DRENTORKOL-3810 file (N, C-alpha, C; in nm, 4 decimals):
REM DRENTORKOL-3810
@n.u->1.3981; n.v->-0.0506; n.w->-2.0092; ca.u->1.3197; ca.v->-0.1103; ca.w->-1.9032; c.u->1.3183; c.v->-0.2615; c.w->-1.9218
@n.u->1.3548; n.v->-0.3302; n.w->-1.8176; ca.u->1.3592; ca.v->-0.4761; ca.w->-1.8184; c.u->1.2173; c.v->-0.5310; c.w->-1.8050
@n.u->1.1827; n.v->-0.6309; n.w->-1.8870; ca.u->1.0514; ca.v->-0.6945; ca.w->-1.8760; c.u->1.0449; c.v->-0.7881; c.w->-1.7566
@n.u->1.1592; n.v->-0.8150; n.w->-1.6946; ca.u->1.1659; ca.v->-0.9092; ca.w->-1.5842; c.u->1.1587; c.v->-0.8337; c.w->-1.4518
@n.u->1.0386; n.v->-0.8081; n.w->-1.4046; ca.u->1.0180; ca.v->-0.7424; ca.w->-1.2757; c.u->1.0185; c.v->-0.8498; c.w->-1.1680
@n.u->1.0967; n.v->-0.8274; n.w->-1.0637; ca.u->1.1006; ca.v->-0.9217; ca.w->-0.9520; c.u->1.0398; c.v->-0.8561; c.w->-0.8284
@n.u->0.9795; n.v->-0.9384; n.w->-0.7456; ca.u->0.9189; ca.v->-0.8918; ca.w->-0.6206; c.u->0.9992; c.v->-0.9523; c.w->-0.5066
@n.u->1.0334; n.v->-0.8693; n.w->-0.4090; ca.u->1.1068; ca.v->-0.9174; ca.w->-0.2922; c.u->1.0680; c.v->-0.8344; c.w->-0.1706
@n.u->1.1041; n.v->-0.8875; n.w->-0.0530; ca.u->1.0848; ca.v->-0.8093; ca.w->0.0688; c.u->1.1871; c.v->-0.6964; c.w->0.0728
@n.u->1.1438; n.v->-0.5828; n.w->0.1228; ca.u->1.2344; ca.v->-0.4696; ca.w->0.1388; c.u->1.3340; c.v->-0.4999; c.w->0.2495
@n.u->1.4507; n.v->-0.4386; n.w->0.2380; ca.u->1.5564; ca.v->-0.4513; ca.w->0.3393; c.u->1.5989; c.v->-0.3112; c.w->0.3825
@n.u->1.6707; n.v->-0.3058; n.w->0.4939; ca.u->1.7126; ca.v->-0.1762; ca.w->0.5514; c.u->1.7826; c.v->-0.0873; c.w->0.4487
@n.u->1.8640; n.v->-0.1464; n.w->0.3614; ca.u->1.9379; ca.v->-0.0663; ca.w->0.2625; c.u->1.8460; c.v->0.0018; c.w->0.1609
@n.u->1.7195; n.v->-0.0381; n.w->0.1557; ca.u->1.6229; ca.v->0.0227; ca.w->0.0634; c.u->1.5621; c.v->0.1511; c.w->0.1179
@n.u->1.5916; n.v->0.1860; n.w->0.2427; ca.u->1.5154; ca.v->0.2900; ca.w->0.3122; c.u->1.5146; c.v->0.4240; c.w->0.2379
@n.u->1.6236; n.v->0.4650; n.w->0.1785; ca.u->1.6266; ca.v->0.5958; ca.w->0.1111; c.u->1.5259; c.v->0.6021; c.w->-0.0032
@n.u->1.5224; n.v->0.4998; n.w->-0.0875; ca.u->1.4269; ca.v->0.5004; ca.w->-0.1989; c.u->1.2849; c.v->0.4814; c.w->-0.1473
@n.u->1.2674; n.v->0.4042; n.w->-0.0402; ca.u->1.1338; ca.v->0.3878; ca.w->0.0182; c.u->1.0809; c.v->0.5220; c.w->0.0690
@n.u->1.1668; n.v->0.5986; n.w->0.1324; ca.u->1.1248; ca.v->0.7308; ca.w->0.1813; c.u->1.0903; c.v->0.8240; c.w->0.0650
@n.u->1.1627; n.v->0.8128; n.w->-0.0455; ca.u->1.1294; ca.v->0.8927; ca.w->-0.1643; c.u->0.9928; c.v->0.8521; c.w->-0.2187
@n.u->0.9681; n.v->0.7230; n.w->-0.2253; ca.u->0.8382; ca.v->0.6748; ca.w->-0.2743; c.u->0.7256; c.v->0.7188; c.w->-0.1808
@n.u->0.7527; n.v->0.7172; n.w->-0.0504; ca.u->0.6515; ca.v->0.7643; ca.w->0.0453; c.u->0.6126; c.v->0.9089; c.w->0.0143
@n.u->0.7102; n.v->0.9932; n.w->-0.0162; ca.u->0.6801; ca.v->1.1329; ca.w->-0.0470; c.u->0.6020; c.v->1.1455; c.w->-0.1780
@n.u->0.6244; n.v->1.0558; n.w->-0.2715; ca.u->0.5451; ca.v->1.0547; ca.w->-0.3947; c.u->0.3998; c.v->1.0175; c.w->-0.3653
@n.u->0.3778; n.v->0.9257; n.w->-0.2708; ca.u->0.2418; ca.v->0.8908; ca.w->-0.2293; c.u->0.1744; c.v->1.0134; c.w->-0.1693
@n.u->0.2435; n.v->1.0820; n.w->-0.0792; ca.u->0.1882; ca.v->1.2024; ca.w->-0.0157; c.u->0.1534; c.v->1.3061; c.w->-0.1227
@n.u->0.2455; n.v->1.3291; n.w->-0.2159; ca.u->0.2241; ca.v->1.4277; ca.w->-0.3230; c.u->0.1024; c.v->1.3915; c.w->-0.4079
@n.u->0.0856; n.v->1.2634; n.w->-0.4378; ca.u->-0.0275; ca.v->1.2193; ca.w->-0.5195; c.u->-0.1600; c.v->1.2324; c.w->-0.4449
@n.u->-0.1572; n.v->1.2150; n.w->-0.3135; ca.u->-0.2817; ca.v->1.2162; ca.w->-0.2358; c.u->-0.3237; c.v->1.3553; c.w->-0.1900
@n.u->-0.2315; n.v->1.4491; n.w->-0.1837; ca.u->-0.2666; ca.v->1.5837; ca.w->-0.1364; c.u->-0.3843; c.v->1.6445; c.w->-0.2128
@n.u->-0.3889; n.v->1.6367; n.w->-0.3471; ca.u->-0.5029; ca.v->1.6967; ca.w->-0.4173; c.u->-0.6370; c.v->1.6285; c.w->-0.3842
@n.u->-0.6319; n.v->1.5050; n.w->-0.3359; ca.u->-0.7545; ca.v->1.4315; ca.w->-0.3033; c.u->-0.7957; c.v->1.4478; c.w->-0.1580
@n.u->-0.7074; n.v->1.5050; n.w->-0.0755; ca.u->-0.7363; ca.v->1.5163; ca.w->0.0675; c.u->-0.6889; c.v->1.6507; c.w->0.1216
@n.u->-0.7808; n.v->1.7447; n.w->0.1371; ca.u->-0.7420; ca.v->1.8781; ca.w->0.1836; c.u->-0.6973; c.v->1.8811; c.w->0.3300
@n.u->-0.7094; n.v->1.7699; n.w->0.4010; ca.u->-0.6706; ca.v->1.7675; ca.w->0.5423; c.u->-0.5256; c.v->1.7248; c.w->0.5645
@n.u->-0.4541; n.v->1.6871; n.w->0.4595; ca.u->-0.3124; ca.v->1.6508; ca.w->0.4760; c.u->-0.2328; c.v->1.7783; c.w->0.5011
@n.u->-0.1531; n.v->1.7781; n.w->0.6090; ca.u->-0.0724; ca.v->1.8954; ca.w->0.6430; c.u->0.0162; c.v->1.9379; c.w->0.5264
@n.u->0.0408; n.v->2.0669; n.w->0.5157; ca.u->0.1264; ca.v->2.1194; ca.w->0.4085; c.u->0.2746; c.v->2.0977; c.w->0.4388
@n.u->0.3088; n.v->2.0862; n.w->0.5678; ca.u->0.4494; ca.v->2.0690; ca.w->0.6063; c.u->0.4905; c.v->1.9234; c.w->0.5884
@n.u->0.6101; n.v->1.8917; n.w->0.6358; ca.u->0.6622; ca.v->1.7546; ca.w->0.6266; c.u->0.5603; c.v->1.6532; c.w->0.6767
@n.u->0.5366; n.v->1.5515; n.w->0.5964; ca.u->0.4428; ca.v->1.4459; ca.w->0.6326; c.u->0.5086; c.v->1.3111; c.w->0.6065
@n.u->0.5005; n.v->1.2253; n.w->0.7064; ca.u->0.5402; ca.v->1.0851; ca.w->0.6894; c.u->0.4200; c.v->1.0009; c.w->0.7262
@n.u->0.3770; n.v->0.9161; n.w->0.6349; ca.u->0.2638; ca.v->0.8275; ca.w->0.6592; c.u->0.3030; c.v->0.7041; c.w->0.7391
@n.u->0.4230; n.v->0.6537; n.w->0.7161; ca.u->0.4588; ca.v->0.5210; ca.w->0.7643; c.u->0.5871; c.v->0.5249; c.w->0.8455
@n.u->0.5970; n.v->0.4338; n.w->0.9407; ca.u->0.7248; ca.v->0.4074; ca.w->1.0062; c.u->0.7799; c.v->0.2829; c.w->0.9365
@n.u->0.8498; n.v->0.3066; n.w->0.8272; ca.u->0.8948; ca.v->0.1965; ca.w->0.7417; c.u->0.9920; c.v->0.1028; c.w->0.8125
@n.u->1.0808; n.v->0.1582; n.w->0.8936; ca.u->1.1735; ca.v->0.0721; ca.w->0.9682; c.u->1.0972; c.v->-0.0211; c.w->1.0618
@n.u->0.9982; n.v->0.0321; n.w->1.1322; ca.u->0.9186; ca.v->-0.0504; ca.w->1.2239; c.u->0.8411; c.v->-0.1572; c.w->1.1472
@n.u->0.7876; n.v->-0.1220; n.w->1.0309; ca.u->0.7159; ca.v->-0.2212; ca.w->0.9506; c.u->0.8091; c.v->-0.3343; c.w->0.9077
@n.u->0.9310; n.v->-0.2986; n.w->0.8669; ca.u->1.0258; ca.v->-0.4007; ca.w->0.8218; c.u->1.0721; c.v->-0.4909; c.w->0.9367
@n.u->1.0687; n.v->-0.4397; n.w->1.0598; ca.u->1.1108; ca.v->-0.5179; ca.w->1.1768; c.u->0.9964; c.v->-0.5992; c.w->1.2371
@n.u->0.8727; n.v->-0.5659; n.w->1.2046; ca.u->0.7552; ca.v->-0.6284; ca.w->1.2646; c.u->0.7309; c.v->-0.7661; c.w->1.2025
@n.u->0.7298; n.v->-0.8734; n.w->1.2836; ca.u->0.7052; ca.v->-1.0061; ca.w->1.2273; c.u->0.5620; c.v->-1.0235; c.w->1.1753
@n.u->0.4720; n.v->-0.9320; n.w->1.2102; ca.u->0.3338; ca.v->-0.9384; ca.w->1.1637; c.u->0.3083; c.v->-0.8324; c.w->1.0565
@n.u->0.4161; n.v->-0.7980; n.w->0.9836; ca.u->0.4078; ca.v->-0.7026; ca.w->0.8723; c.u->0.5136; c.v->-0.7395; c.w->0.7697
@n.u->0.4936; n.v->-0.6900; n.w->0.6489; ca.u->0.5969; ca.v->-0.7041; ca.w->0.5461; c.u->0.5902; c.v->-0.5833; c.w->0.4538
@n.u->0.7047; n.v->-0.5417; n.w->0.4056; ca.u->0.7133; ca.v->-0.4380; ca.w->0.3029; c.u->0.7714; c.v->-0.5063; c.w->0.1798
@n.u->0.6990; n.v->-0.4977; n.w->0.0692; ca.u->0.7432; ca.v->-0.5600; ca.w->-0.0555; c.u->0.7825; c.v->-0.4513; c.w->-0.1557
@n.u->0.8796; n.v->-0.4842; n.w->-0.2397; ca.u->0.9204; ca.v->-0.3951; ca.w->-0.3479; c.u->0.9235; c.v->-0.4732; c.w->-0.4784
@n.u->0.8941; n.v->-0.4023; n.w->-0.5868; ca.u->0.9096; ca.v->-0.4570; ca.w->-0.7213; c.u->1.0342; c.v->-0.3930; c.w->-0.7794
@n.u->1.1187; n.v->-0.4756; n.w->-0.8392; ca.u->1.2462; ca.v->-0.4269; ca.w->-0.8919; c.u->1.2590; c.v->-0.4567; c.w->-1.0406
@n.u->1.3100; n.v->-0.3585; n.w->-1.1124; ca.u->1.3538; ca.v->-0.3749; ca.w->-1.2503; c.u->1.5059; c.v->-0.3751; c.w->-1.2422
@n.u->1.5669; n.v->-0.4928; n.w->-1.2528; ca.u->1.7087; ca.v->-0.5121; ca.w->-1.2178; c.u->1.7243; c.v->-0.4734; c.w->-1.0718
@n.u->1.8076; n.v->-0.3711; n.w->-1.0422; ca.u->1.8221; ca.v->-0.3317; ca.w->-0.9016; c.u->1.7474; c.v->-0.2019; c.w->-0.8696
@n.u->1.6652; n.v->-0.1541; n.w->-0.9616; ca.u->1.5876; ca.v->-0.0310; ca.w->-0.9394; c.u->1.4511; c.v->-0.0665; c.w->-0.8794
@n.u->1.4201; n.v->-0.0071; n.w->-0.7632; ca.u->1.2884; ca.v->-0.0269; ca.w->-0.7013; c.u->1.1881; c.v->0.0593; c.w->-0.7759
@n.u->1.0837; n.v->-0.0052; n.w->-0.8305; ca.u->0.9862; ca.v->0.0669; ca.w->-0.9134; c.u->0.8451; c.v->0.0661; c.w->-0.8542
@n.u->0.8234; n.v->-0.0122; n.w->-0.7488; ca.u->0.6915; ca.v->-0.0157; ca.w->-0.6848; c.u->0.7060; c.v->-0.0681; c.w->-0.5430
@n.u->0.6095; n.v->-0.0312; n.w->-0.4585; ca.u->0.6135; ca.v->-0.0678; ca.w->-0.3172; c.u->0.4743; c.v->-0.1035; c.w->-0.2677
@n.u->0.4721; n.v->-0.1683; n.w->-0.1530; ca.u->0.3476; ca.v->-0.1956; ca.w->-0.0823; c.u->0.3794; c.v->-0.2647; c.w->0.0483
@n.u->0.2910; n.v->-0.2503; n.w->0.1449; ca.u->0.3097; ca.v->-0.3252; ca.w->0.2687; c.u->0.1804; c.v->-0.3919; c.w->0.3087
@n.u->0.1937; n.v->-0.4932; n.w->0.3931; ca.u->0.0804; ca.v->-0.5568; ca.w->0.4597; c.u->0.1113; c.v->-0.5581; c.w->0.6080
@n.u->0.0098; n.v->-0.5284; n.w->0.6873; ca.u->0.0236; ca.v->-0.5223; ca.w->0.8328; c.u->-0.0970; c.v->-0.5890; c.w->0.8955
@n.u->-0.0728; n.v->-0.6830; n.w->0.9853; ca.u->-0.1838; ca.v->-0.7444; ca.w->1.0575; c.u->-0.2418; c.v->-0.6419; c.w->1.1540
@n.u->-0.3735; n.v->-0.6229; n.w->1.1464; ca.u->-0.4442; ca.v->-0.5289; ca.w->1.2342; c.u->-0.5609; c.v->-0.6010; c.w->1.3002
@n.u->-0.5995; n.v->-0.5543; n.w->1.4196; ca.u->-0.7169; ca.v->-0.6142; ca.w->1.4841; c.u->-0.8450; c.v->-0.5713; c.w->1.4123
@n.u->-0.9374; n.v->-0.6657; n.w->1.4005; ca.u->-1.0664; ca.v->-0.6364; ca.w->1.3386; c.u->-1.1638; c.v->-0.5852; c.w->1.4437
@n.u->-1.2707; n.v->-0.5234; n.w->1.3986; ca.u->-1.3774; ca.v->-0.4827; ca.w->1.4906; c.u->-1.4340; c.v->-0.6084; c.w->1.5562
@n.u->-1.4749; n.v->-0.5942; n.w->1.6806; ca.u->-1.5167; ca.v->-0.7095; ca.w->1.7606; c.u->-1.6321; c.v->-0.7877; c.w->1.7006
@n.u->-1.7181; n.v->-0.7239; n.w->1.6240; ca.u->-1.8377; ca.v->-0.7903; ca.w->1.5724; c.u->-1.8154; c.v->-0.8624; c.w->1.4390
@n.u->-1.6946; n.v->-0.8564; n.w->1.3842; ca.u->-1.6682; ca.v->-0.9208; ca.w->1.2553; c.u->-1.6346; c.v->-1.0684; c.w->1.2732
@n.u->-1.6384; n.v->-1.1437; n.w->1.1658; ca.u->-1.6157; ca.v->-1.2885; ca.w->1.1721; c.u->-1.4677; c.v->-1.3266; c.w->1.1673
@n.u->-1.3799; n.v->-1.2286; n.w->1.1768; ca.u->-1.2358; ca.v->-1.2532; ca.w->1.1816; c.u->-1.1769; c.v->-1.1645; c.w->1.2914
@n.u->-1.0759; n.v->-1.2147; n.w->1.3603; ca.u->-1.0161; ca.v->-1.1391; ca.w->1.4712; c.u->-0.9153; c.v->-1.0345; c.w->1.4216
@n.u->-0.8417; n.v->-1.0711; n.w->1.3162; ca.u->-0.7430; ca.v->-0.9786; ca.w->1.2596; c.u->-0.7520; c.v->-0.9858; c.w->1.1075
@n.u->-0.6898; n.v->-0.8909; n.w->1.0421; ca.u->-0.6880; ca.v->-0.8873; ca.w->0.8958; c.u->-0.5572; c.v->-0.8255; c.w->0.8495
@n.u->-0.5277; n.v->-0.8440; n.w->0.7221; ca.u->-0.4106; ca.v->-0.7806; ca.w->0.6616; c.u->-0.4556; c.v->-0.6485; c.w->0.6013
@n.u->-0.3919; n.v->-0.5414; n.w->0.6455; ca.u->-0.4185; ca.v->-0.4086; ca.w->0.5898; c.u->-0.3060; c.v->-0.3755; c.w->0.4926
@n.u->-0.3417; n.v->-0.3376; n.w->0.3714; ca.u->-0.2427; ca.v->-0.3008; ca.w->0.2704; c.u->-0.2274; c.v->-0.1498; c.w->0.2636
@n.u->-0.1050; n.v->-0.1051; n.w->0.2510; ca.u->-0.0759; ca.v->0.0376; ca.w->0.2368; c.u->0.0523; c.v->0.0576; c.w->0.1588
@n.u->0.0897; n.v->0.1855; n.w->0.1407; ca.u->0.2140; ca.v->0.2227; ca.w->0.0723; c.u->0.2165; c.v->0.1663; c.w->-0.0691
@n.u->0.0984; n.v->0.1649; n.w->-0.1326; ca.u->0.0878; ca.v->0.1115; ca.w->-0.2678; c.u->0.1309; c.v->0.2220; c.w->-0.3647
@n.u->0.2492; n.v->0.2076; n.w->-0.4200; ca.u->0.3037; ca.v->0.3089; ca.w->-0.5111; c.u->0.3767; c.v->0.2394; c.w->-0.6255
@n.u->0.3548; n.v->0.2908; n.w->-0.7453; ca.u->0.4292; ca.v->0.2461; ca.w->-0.8631; c.u->0.4845; c.v->0.3684; c.w->-0.9341
@n.u->0.6113; n.v->0.3653; n.w->-0.9665; ca.u->0.6768; ca.v->0.4710; ca.w->-1.0426; c.u->0.5941; c.v->0.4970; c.w->-1.1688
@n.u->0.5654; n.v->0.6246; n.w->-1.2004; ca.u->0.4803; ca.v->0.6552; ca.w->-1.3166; c.u->0.5259; c.v->0.5894; c.w->-1.4464
@n.u->0.6536; n.v->0.5757; n.w->-1.4659; ca.u->0.7094; ca.v->0.5148; ca.w->-1.5873; c.u->0.6718; c.v->0.3659; c.w->-1.5995
@n.u->0.6328; n.v->0.3050; n.w->-1.4871; ca.u->0.6052; ca.v->0.1610; ca.w->-1.4834; c.u->0.4570; c.v->0.1285; c.w->-1.4647
@n.u->0.3724; n.v->0.2301; n.w->-1.4637; ca.u->0.2292; ca.v->0.2065; ca.w->-1.4416; c.u->0.1642; c.v->0.1427; c.w->-1.5641
@n.u->0.0557; n.v->0.0700; n.w->-1.5399; ca.u->-0.0181; ca.v->0.0059; ca.w->-1.6478; c.u->0.0449; c.v->-0.1231; c.w->-1.6963
@n.u->0.1403; n.v->-0.1769; n.w->-1.6222; ca.u->0.2112; ca.v->-0.2982; ca.w->-1.6632; c.u->0.1836; c.v->-0.4153; c.w->-1.5685
@n.u->0.0866; n.v->-0.3987; n.w->-1.4773; ca.u->0.0512; ca.v->-0.5074; ca.w->-1.3860; c.u->0.1441; c.v->-0.5239; c.w->-1.2673
@n.u->0.2320; n.v->-0.4274; n.w->-1.2443; ca.u->0.3290; ca.v->-0.4403; ca.w->-1.1350; c.u->0.2602; c.v->-0.4292; c.w->-0.9998
@n.u->0.1655; n.v->-0.3362; n.w->-0.9862; ca.u->0.0908; ca.v->-0.3255; ca.w->-0.8609; c.u->0.0206; c.v->-0.4574; c.w->-0.8308
@n.u->-0.0320; n.v->-0.5220; n.w->-0.9329; ca.u->-0.0969; ca.v->-0.6517; ca.w->-0.9149; c.u->-0.0012; c.v->-0.7568; c.w->-0.8618
@n.u->0.1242; n.v->-0.7513; n.w->-0.9064; ca.u->0.2249; ca.v->-0.8457; ca.w->-0.8561; c.u->0.2566; c.v->-0.8185; c.w->-0.7094
@n.u->0.2633; n.v->-0.6907; n.w->-0.6738; ca.u->0.2860; ca.v->-0.6544; ca.w->-0.5325; c.u->0.1680; c.v->-0.7044; c.w->-0.4487
@n.u->0.0445; n.v->-0.6769; n.w->-0.4942; ca.u->-0.0740; ca.v->-0.7207; ca.w->-0.4207; c.u->-0.0735; c.v->-0.8731; c.w->-0.4058
@n.u->-0.0383; n.v->-0.9450; n.w->-0.5104; ca.u->-0.0338; ca.v->-1.0915; ca.w->-0.5033; c.u->0.0695; c.v->-1.1382; c.w->-0.4000
@n.u->0.1849; n.v->-1.0737; n.w->-0.3963; ca.u->0.2882; ca.v->-1.1101; ca.w->-0.2981; c.u->0.2396; c.v->-1.0807; c.w->-0.1562
@n.u->0.1716; n.v->-0.9681; n.w->-0.1377; ca.u->0.1184; ca.v->-0.9336; ca.w->-0.0054; c.u->0.0077; c.v->-1.0309; c.w->0.0347
@n.u->-0.0735; n.v->-1.0696; n.w->-0.0619; ca.u->-0.1800; ca.v->-1.1665; ca.w->-0.0361; c.u->-0.1186; c.v->-1.3019; c.w->0.0046
@n.u->-0.0156; n.v->-1.3452; n.w->-0.0654; ca.u->0.0532; ca.v->-1.4703; ca.w->-0.0293; c.u->0.1084; c.v->-1.4623; c.w->0.1122
@n.u->0.1702; n.v->-1.3499; n.w->0.1455; ca.u->0.2239; ca.v->-1.3308; ca.w->0.2808; c.u->0.1115; c.v->-1.3438; c.w->0.3832
@n.u->-0.0003; n.v->-1.2759; n.w->0.3581; ca.u->-0.1128; ca.v->-1.2794; ca.w->0.4519; c.u->-0.1634; c.v->-1.4226; c.w->0.4709
@n.u->-0.1825; n.v->-1.4935; n.w->0.3621; ca.u->-0.2299; ca.v->-1.6319; ca.w->0.3711; c.u->-0.1304; c.v->-1.7196; c.w->0.4469
@n.u->-0.0014; n.v->-1.6977; n.w->0.4260; ca.u->0.1017; ca.v->-1.7772; ca.w->0.4944; c.u->0.1022; c.v->-1.7571; c.w->0.6448
@n.u->0.0561; n.v->-1.6409; n.w->0.6929; ca.u->0.0495; ca.v->-1.6207; ca.w->0.8384; c.u->-0.0932; c.v->-1.6396; c.w->0.8910
@n.u->-0.1815; n.v->-1.6907; n.w->0.8053; ca.u->-0.3155; ca.v->-1.7279; ca.w->0.8500; c.u->-0.4216; c.v->-1.6208; c.w->0.8385
@n.u->-0.3948; n.v->-1.5145; n.w->0.7639; ca.u->-0.4930; ca.v->-1.4071; ca.w->0.7487; c.u->-0.5730; c.v->-1.4286; c.w->0.6202
@n.u->-0.7048; n.v->-1.4294; n.w->0.6321; ca.u->-0.7892; ca.v->-1.4528; ca.w->0.5145; c.u->-0.8664; c.v->-1.3287; c.w->0.4723
@n.u->-0.8661; n.v->-1.2256; n.w->0.5541; ca.u->-0.9322; ca.v->-1.0989; ca.w->0.5204; c.u->-0.8239; c.v->-0.9969; c.w->0.4888
@n.u->-0.8391; n.v->-0.9280; n.w->0.3743; ca.u->-0.7424; ca.v->-0.8261; ca.w->0.3329; c.u->-0.8198; c.v->-0.6996; c.w->0.2997
@n.u->-0.7741; n.v->-0.5886; n.w->0.3546; ca.u->-0.8418; ca.v->-0.4607; ca.w->0.3327; c.u->-0.7409; c.v->-0.3522; c.w->0.2988
@n.u->-0.7908; n.v->-0.2468; n.w->0.2364; ca.u->-0.7095; ca.v->-0.1294; ca.w->0.2080; c.u->-0.8017; c.v->-0.0090; c.w->0.1945
@n.u->-0.7433; n.v->0.1076; n.w->0.1979; ca.u->-0.8175; ca.v->0.2315; ca.w->0.1744; c.u->-0.7697; c.v->0.2921; c.w->0.0430
@n.u->-0.8627; n.v->0.3520; n.w->-0.0292; ca.u->-0.8275; ca.v->0.4212; ca.w->-0.1533; c.u->-0.9215; c.v->0.5408; c.w->-0.1664
@n.u->-0.8687; n.v->0.6533; n.w->-0.2120; ca.u->-0.9530; ca.v->0.7716; ca.w->-0.2302; c.u->-1.0548; c.v->0.7459; c.w->-0.3408
@n.u->-1.1773; n.v->0.7906; n.w->-0.3165; ca.u->-1.2877; ca.v->0.7699; ca.w->-0.4102; c.u->-1.2553; c.v->0.8261; c.w->-0.5489
@n.u->-1.1799; n.v->0.9356; n.w->-0.5548; ca.u->-1.1459; ca.v->0.9985; ca.w->-0.6834; c.u->-1.0365; c.v->0.9222; c.w->-0.7578
@n.u->-0.9719; n.v->0.8281; n.w->-0.6927; ca.u->-0.8586; ca.v->0.7577; ca.w->-0.7523; c.u->-0.9075; c.v->0.6354; c.w->-0.8309
@n.u->-0.9798; n.v->0.6625; n.w->-0.9388; ca.u->-1.0399; ca.v->0.5556; ca.w->-1.0196; c.u->-0.9369; c.v->0.4565; c.w->-1.0757
@n.u->-0.8186; n.v->0.5024; n.w->-1.1233; ca.u->-0.7220; ca.v->0.4034; ca.w->-1.1734; c.u->-0.6826; c.v->0.3014; c.w->-1.0653
@n.u->-0.6632; n.v->0.3488; n.w->-0.9428; ca.u->-0.6280; ca.v->0.2571; ca.w->-0.8334; c.u->-0.7447; c.v->0.1645; c.w->-0.8023
@n.u->-0.8650; n.v->0.2187; n.w->-0.7973; ca.u->-0.9828; ca.v->0.1366; ca.w->-0.7685; c.u->-0.9957; c.v->0.0257; c.w->-0.8723
@n.u->-0.9802; n.v->0.0600; n.w->-0.9983; ca.u->-0.9902; ca.v->-0.0398; ca.w->-1.1053; c.u->-0.8810; c.v->-0.1473; c.w->-1.0910
@n.u->-0.7600; n.v->-0.1049; n.w->-1.0552; ca.u->-0.6501; ca.v->-0.2007; ca.w->-1.0367; c.u->-0.6823; c.v->-0.2974; c.w->-0.9227
@n.u->-0.7376; n.v->-0.2463; n.w->-0.8126; ca.u->-0.7707; ca.v->-0.3337; ca.w->-0.6993; c.u->-0.8887; c.v->-0.4240; c.w->-0.7332
@n.u->-0.9847; n.v->-0.3728; n.w->-0.8077; ca.u->-1.0982; ca.v->-0.4567; ca.w->-0.8487; c.u->-1.0510; c.v->-0.5718; c.w->-0.9371
@n.u->-0.9502; n.v->-0.5477; n.w->-1.0219; ca.u->-0.8937; ca.v->-0.6551; ca.w->-1.1041; c.u->-0.8365; c.v->-0.7668; c.w->-1.0184
@n.u->-0.7895; n.v->-0.7321; n.w->-0.8983; ca.u->-0.7321; ca.v->-0.8307; ca.w->-0.8074; c.u->-0.8384; c.v->-0.8914; c.w->-0.7149
@n.u->-0.9655; n.v->-0.8566; n.w->-0.7375; ca.u->-1.0737; ca.v->-0.9186; ca.w->-0.6613; c.u->-1.1292; c.v->-0.8361; c.w->-0.5473
@n.u->-1.0731; n.v->-0.7184; n.w->-0.5220; ca.u->-1.1261; ca.v->-0.6337; ca.w->-0.4158; c.u->-1.2626; c.v->-0.5785; c.w->-0.4564
@n.u->-1.3481; n.v->-0.5564; n.w->-0.3582; ca.u->-1.4811; ca.v->-0.4986; ca.w->-0.3799; c.u->-1.4913; c.v->-0.3686; c.w->-0.3019
@n.u->-1.5631; n.v->-0.2723; n.w->-0.3597; ca.u->-1.5918; ca.v->-0.1489; ca.w->-0.2851; c.u->-1.6752; c.v->-0.1886; c.w->-0.1644
@n.u->-1.6434; n.v->-0.1296; n.w->-0.0488; ca.u->-1.7039; ca.v->-0.1793; ca.w->0.0735; c.u->-1.7717; c.v->-0.0687; c.w->0.1545
@n.u->-1.6972; n.v->0.0265; n.w->0.2039; ca.u->-1.7514; ca.v->0.1352; ca.w->0.2846; c.u->-1.7142; c.v->0.2683; c.w->0.2209
@n.u->-1.7913; n.v->0.3672; n.w->0.2486; ca.u->-1.7538; ca.v->0.5035; ca.w->0.2108; c.u->-1.7339; c.v->0.5802; c.w->0.3409
@n.u->-1.6169; n.v->0.6385; n.w->0.3580; ca.u->-1.5904; ca.v->0.7224; ca.w->0.4742; c.u->-1.6320; c.v->0.8637; c.w->0.4386
@n.u->-1.7067; n.v->0.9251; n.w->0.5274; ca.u->-1.7529; ca.v->1.0623; ca.w->0.5024; c.u->-1.6881; c.v->1.1542; c.w->0.6044
@n.u->-1.6693; n.v->1.2806; n.w->0.5673; ca.u->-1.6083; ca.v->1.3777; ca.w->0.6573; c.u->-1.6805; c.v->1.5113; c.w->0.6448
@n.u->-1.6657; n.v->1.5903; n.w->0.7491; ca.u->-1.7221; ca.v->1.7253; ca.w->0.7526; c.u->-1.6241; c.v->1.8111; c.w->0.8288
@n.u->-1.5842; n.v->1.9239; n.w->0.7726; ca.u->-1.4977; ca.v->2.0195; ca.w->0.8415; c.u->-1.5883; c.v->2.1319; c.w->0.8895
@n.u->-1.5955; n.v->2.1488; n.w->1.0206; ca.u->-1.6783; ca.v->2.2564; ca.w->1.0760; c.u->-1.5933; c.v->2.3794; c.w->1.0977
@n.u->-1.6547; n.v->2.4928; n.w->1.0904; ca.u->-1.5828; ca.v->2.6184; ca.w->1.1149; c.u->-1.5653; c.v->2.6368; c.w->1.2645
@n.u->-1.4494; n.v->2.6890; n.w->1.3048; ca.u->-1.4258; ca.v->2.7080; ca.w->1.4482; c.u->-1.4828; c.v->2.8390; c.w->1.4949
END
């Protein structure tokens, strides 16, 4: 494993590994969310994100191996907030072999730089309450716990 991890924007040729990483995200989240369908699931339209001038997909590379991913997407804010739009972060994944080495933090920093460069000062993301390692990683980068989403499944 190379100690020299580089961060770059994803390109079309990365799509196969990005789709594999997306499935790893789905696999990791299924135990935390009983509402995720059991059949084929795609969370993201990665090609559309890469083409969107108000979005970016970043990858962390060890030489030419993609070991972590993340995206930022400008989204409209609720009308009553003090900002009109914000950067939403998603697709935060790090290969298990590379976890605990600060790589996710480098991806978050690159996404934060991108957001600031296009004028976005509010950055948000969602994380499952049970995912304490992820929560701790985001708190290290300055994120604060903000809202709790609650759900109820009623019987039909």
